N, C-alpha and C positions, 0 to 999 in steps of 0.2 A: 381734810389733810391726810397725807400718807402716813402710815404708821412707821415707827422707828424700824421695826422688823422689815417692812417692805423696802425702806431705803437701804438697809444693810444688804438685803438680797440683791437689789438693783446694783449696788456698788460692787458686790462680789461678781455678778455677771459682767459688769463693765470691765473689771480687771481681767477676767478670763477672755472675753471676746475682744478686748482692745488689741491684744497681741495677734489674735487671729484675723481680725477684720481690717485693721488700719495698716496699710502698706504705703510708706512714704507720705505724700500729701493727700492720698485718697481717704475718704471717710465712707465706711460701709453703710452708715446710717442713710446715706443718699439712696440706697437701694432697699431700704427696709420695707417699703410698699411697692408693689409693681405698678406699672403705668395703668391708666384707666382703661376699662373695657372699650373696645372699638378703636383703640389708638394705634394698633399695630397692624402690619400687613396680614391679610386673611390667608390662612393655610387650612385647607380641608383635605381629607383623605379621599382618594378615588378607588379604594378597595377596602374591604373590612379588615379590622384588626381581630375582631371576634366574629366569625361567620355565623349566619343564621343556622339554627339547629334543623337539620333535615327531618322531614316527617318520619322517615324510617327509623329515627333514633328516639322518637317521643316515647316516654313512659306513659302508663295509664294516667298518672296524675297530670302530666303535661297535656295529654289529650283532653282531659276534663277541663283544664283551663282554656284551651282553645274553644271547646264547645261552649263554655260559659260566656266568652267574650266575642265570639264570631259574629253575632248579630249586631254588635255595637261598634266594632273597630275592624280595620283591615288586618287580617292575619298575614301580614307581609314581613318584610325583612326586619323591621324594628321589633315587632312582637316575637318573631321567631328567634331573634338574638336574645331578648330579655328572657325568653323561655328557658335558656340555659340555667337560670337561677329562678326556679318557680316562685320562691318567696318574694323576689323582686316584682314579679308580675302581680302578685297579690297585694304588695305594698303600694305600687305606683298606679295601677290601672284605675282603682276607684276614684282617685283624685283627678286623673286625666279625664275621665268621663264626667265628673262633676263640673270641672272648669270649662270643658269644651261642649257639653251638652245640657247639663242639668242646672246650671247656675241661674240666678234671677235676671241676668242681662238678656237683652234681645239677641237673637241669633246674629243679627248684623253687627252689633257692637262686640260680641264675642269674636266674630270673624276678624274684625279690624285689629283687635288686640293680639290675637293669636298669630295672624299673618305678619303684622309688624314685628313681633318678637321673633318669628321665624327668620325674617329678613335681617334683623339686628344680629342674631346669633349665626347667620349664614348657614342655616339648616335647610339644605335642599330637600331632605326627606320630609320635614314638617311642612315646607312650602307646598310640595307636590301633594301631600296628604290632605291639606286643608283648603286648597283652592276650590275643589269641587263643593265643599261644605259652604264656603263663602259665596259661591255662585248661587247655590240653592237658597241662601239667606238674602239674596237680592243684591249682592255686590257685583256691579257690572265689570266687564273685562277691563275697561279703562281705569276703573277704580282699583282693581287688583294691582295694576301696574303703579298707580299713584300711591298705594300703600308703601311700596318700596321707596318711592320718592320722598315720603315722609310728611310730617305735619305742616311744613312750610310750602308744600306744593299748592298751586292754585286749584280751587274748586271744592275744597273741604268746607263744610259748615263749621262754625267755631267750636261746637261741642265735639264733633268727631275729630277735629284737629287736636283738641285737648286730650282725647283718648290716645291718639298716636303719640302725643308728647309725654303722656304718662308712661308709656312703654319705653320711650327713649331715656327719660330721666331715671327710671328704675334700673335699666340695663347699665347705663353709664355711671350713675352716682349711687346706686343702691339706696336711693331715697327719692322723695318727691317734694318739690317746692310748694310753699303755701299757696301760691296763686293757682297752681295746677289742681291741688287738692280742693281748694275752695270753689273753683269753677265746676268741678265734678260734683261736689256736695250740693251745689245750688240746684241740681236736677236729680241726683241719685240719693236714695235712702241708704241706710247703714249697710244692708245686705248687698246692694248694688256696688257700693264702694269696696267692700271686702272682695266681691267677685271680680271687679275690674282689676284690682291689684293682684289677686291670685291667678287670674288668667295669664297675666304677664309672667308672674313668678314661676308657675308650674310649667309654662311653655319653655322658659329659660332652663329650668331643671332638665326637662326631657331633651332639649336641644344639646345640652352639655353631655348627657349620656350618649346620645346618638353620634354626636361629633367625635367624641373620644373613642367610642367603640368602632367607629368607621362604618356605621349603617348607611347603605346606599339606597337611593330611590328604587322603588319597585319597578319592574319592567312594564307594568300596565299603568303606571302613574304618568300622565301625559303633561301635567302642569310643570314646566321647567322653571328653574330659579331665574329671576331677572338679573342676570349677572352684568347686564349692560348699564345698570343704574350705579353711578359712582358711590362708593361707600364713604359718605360724608355725613357727620352727625353734628347738628347745631344744638348742643345741650349746654346751658349755663352751668357754672360751677355750683356745687351743692351749697345749700344754706347751712348755717350752724345746726347741730343736732337739736332735736326737740327736747325741751326741758319739762314739758307737760304732755300727757297723752292726748292724741287726737281721738282715740277710742278708749274710754276709761274702762278698766277691768271691772268685772262683777265683784261685788263684795263677797267675802267669805274666805274659806281656807284655800290653800294651794298657791302655786307660784303665779306671778302676774301674767305671764304669757298664756297659761292655760285659762285664766279667768278672762283675758282679753278675747281670745278665740271663742270662749264660752258664750259670748254674745251672739254667736251664729252657730248653733249646735250642729246643723247639718254639714256645714263646711268643716267644722272641727272634727267630726266623725270621719269624713271622707279623707282628710289629710293625715290623720293620726298614724296610719300604717307606714308612712314614709319614714318619719323619725323613729317609729318602732322598729323598723328593719335595721336602721343604722345602729341603734343603741342596744338592741336585744337579739337580733338574728344574725347580723353581719359576722363573718369569720375574722374580721380584723381584731387585733388585740386592743384593749383599752388605751394603751400607750399611743398607738398609731391613730386610733379613732379620734382621741382628744387632740392630738397634734394637728390633724387635718381640720377638725372643727374650729379650733382656736385660730389657726392661720387664716381660714376663710372669714371668720368673724372679724379678725384684725383688718384684713384687706377691705372688707365692706364697712369698717368702722361701726360695727354693731355692738355697742357697749354692753347692752343687756346680755347678749349671747356670750360675750367674753366673760362677764362677771359670773354668770351661772356655770360656765364650763371650767373656769378657774376654781369656782366655789362649789356649792352644794350639789349641783347636777352632775358635772363632769369630774370634779375632784382631781384636777390635772396633777397637782403635786403628789397626791397619793399614788399616782401611776408613774412617778419618776420624772415628770416634766417640769421645766422651769419656764413659766409663762413669758418672762421678759426676753428669754432667748428665742421663743417662738416669734415674738414681735420683731426681733432683729433680723429674722429671715434665714435663707438657705446658707448664708456664709458664716453663721454664728457657731462654727465649730462642730457641726453635726458630722456623723459619718456619712458615707456616700448614700446608703440606703435611707437614712433619716432625711438627708437633704433632698432626696428625690420626692419624698412626701410633701415637703415644704414647697418645692418647685411645682408639684402637681396642683396644689391649691392655688399657687400664684398663676399658673398657666391657664387653668380652667376659669379663674376670675378674669384675667386679662384677655385671653384669646378664645375662650369657649371650648378649649380642647387641650388635652395633654400632649406635649411635644413627643416626637418619636424617641429622642434621647432619654427623656424621663420615663416614658412607657417601657423602654427596653430595660432600664435599670431596675424598675419595680418588677418586671416580668421575670427577671432572673431568679427571684425568690417567691413570687406569688403565682398561684394558679389562676385559672379564668374566673372563678367565683370571687377570689380576692381582688383581682384587677377590676372587675365590674363593681365591687363594693367600694373600692377607693374612689372611683368616680361618683358613685351614688352618695357617698358621705359628703364630699365637697359640694356637689350639686344641691343636695337637700339643704345643707346649711347655708348655701348662698340664698336659696329661697327663704329660709328662716330669717337670715340677716336682713334681707330686703323688707320682709314683712314687719319685723320688729322696728326697723327705722321708720317706715311709713306710718305705722300705727302709733308710734311714740311710746312703746312699752318702756317703762322707767326702771332702772335698778334701785335697789334699796340703799339706804344710807350706809348700811354696814357692808355692802358689797365691795369687793376689790375691783377697781376700775382699770382703765388702760395704764400701762407703765409709762414712765416719763422717758421715752426714747424719741429721738429726733427722726420722724418719719417723712419729713418734707422731701 
């Protein structure tokens, strides 16, 4: 049951937002959650918002990062753009390499998941970057094209079709249906399952960074995006949220998400830097950091993420935020700059990119490092939300769950 205090807070928010949100017969609650990912026309940039850092401007530390990763990744437009914030390189690249090179999946299965996610997110950069890797893993030219056509295209064996379906469900629903999970679990062990989910989730994160920053394909990347494949997704509605874990957390101290990922120590170590950047290194204030995290958690309906960032991890109210207002969305009486953060979380969730209007509003007050960190905050917690939903990480009985607002 909701506490009396919670109901009083919600009633107070309703009084404030009612006058702001309801005009005539309109109900703002109808816009409380954005449309599902993949449901809107695709808009991608044809020039960078943040240009790659020229080699002539590299510091000694940036040169050291290039030398560290040059044997493993292309030092192209994406890397040179991220190099503007060296701490982002250090946070993101270990998990990119883990999911794309070092995971327990076969090279072919990794390639299917990464390329399908690149197509879902309309990331021409990632598509161009990973097609050669897929070809080296034995994915034939006709199969590369068929990845864009999706899991229902003729010719896939049932298991590989299920892998593609996993990517579709994660991207659209931020969750995975029981039938898809069970089909994968019939062949995959625990580490394989983690790696399949995180291949999709990390590729989604990186695509959202590159899309919003405007990273363009490198001049020497010859695999062009299959733009002639119609963008149609056949994804069933999500099932009700899990009420028991698919992956039970380890026993012992610490919060459940850490103990759940603790079942796969190598993966946990590789991904830890991303959340570490958002929560300890990013220049965003706690107020705006938690606003972005809670809004993307709400959009993905990741109840555990919501509970912890309202509660003991994020302490949203200690930073001056009212969680119910975040759930109500950009029209809930925010000032223009605050509302732009809510819209950024909504647009990255729905479209995989921040709109130009929202970008311009934020850029009036934020520098490049802060702009890159806004996108990183939302993209990382989109990954976290999808992971929590799929693994079934459960809140505690004492946690504050979603507010009672009409989000339909």
